[in-house]
N, C-alpha and C positions, 0 to 999 in steps of 0.2 A: 178778677181783681185788677184794678187799674195799674198802669205802669208806674205812677208816682209811689204807690204803696209797695210795689215790688222792689223798686230802687231803694226805698227807705229801709226796708227789711234787710236787703243785701248789704247796704252801706253801714247801718247802725247796729245790726244784729249778726254780723259775720262770724262772731264767736260761736254761733249755733250751727255753722256749716261744718260738714265733715272735712277731714283732711283731703280726701279726693275731690270734693266739690271746690275747695280752695285752690287746689292744683289746676283743676279744669278752668276755673275763673281766671287764674293767673295766665294760663296757656292762651285763653281767648284774648285777654287784654294785650299781651305782648305779641301775639300773632298779628293782631290788628295794627298795633303801633309800628311794627316792623314790616308791614306789607310792601313798602317801597324801598326797603333797605336790606338786601339779602346778606350783607356782611354782618350787620347787627343781629339779624335773625339767627345766623350761624353761631354767633357768640352766645346769645341767650339760650339757644338749644344746647350748646355745650355746657352751660352753667345749670341747665335743668329748669330754666324758667319757661321754656317752651317744651312741652312734653311730646314724646313719641309713643308713650305707653297706650296700648289699645283700650284699657279700662278707663283711662282719663279721657281719651278722645271719644269714647262711647257716650259720655255725658253730653257732648256737643253735637251729636250726630243729626239732631233735628233743629239745629240753629241755637243762637245765643238767647233769644227771647224765651223759647220753650225751656231751655236749660235753667234760666233764672226762675221761671214760673214753677218748675219742678222743685227747685231748692226751697222756694217760699212755701209751696204746698207741704213739703216734708217738714219744714220748721214749724209751721202752724199746726200740723197734725201731731208731731211728737212733743213739742214744747210750747203749747199755746199760752201758758202763763208767763213765759219769758219775754214775749213780744208785747209791746204796748204802742199805741198810736197817740202821739201828742197832738190832739186836735184843739183848735182855737175854741175857747168857751163862747166866743161871740158869734162867729160865722160857721164854725164846725169843720173848717178845712184843715188839712194836715199841715202842721208846723214844719219848718225846715229841718229841725233836729229834735231828738227826744227831750233835750234840755231847753229848747227855745221858750221864751216867755213873751214874744211879740209876734203877731201874725204878719206874714209877708203879703197876705191878700187884703185884709181890712185894716191893718196896722193897729189892731187892738193890743193893748199891753196888759199882761196879767202878772207882772213882777211882784206887785204888792199883795197878791192873793194869798201867798203862803205865810206872810208875816204875822 
């Protein structure tokens, strides 16, 4: 699966992620954002936004990209009917959001298609 679809599922179908997956994703994001600010990292660790729990860190042991791929595989296996791709009816490429009605690639507009 390509990176665009992985990011689309993580961003727009995060409600299908487990609590531990969400904690691991939050850990990854805030660890990255505080990589050059140890004071902020300490604060976020104290608040629980950066985890030290082994079961959360286990999700990220093979890197962020594999972690996201594993989330998407699990979501598509367990709840395939919950995920849908909003593809442009003209060019077939993935729209920016599940609600989008205009293609960012070919500029095709399908707002009036549902009326």
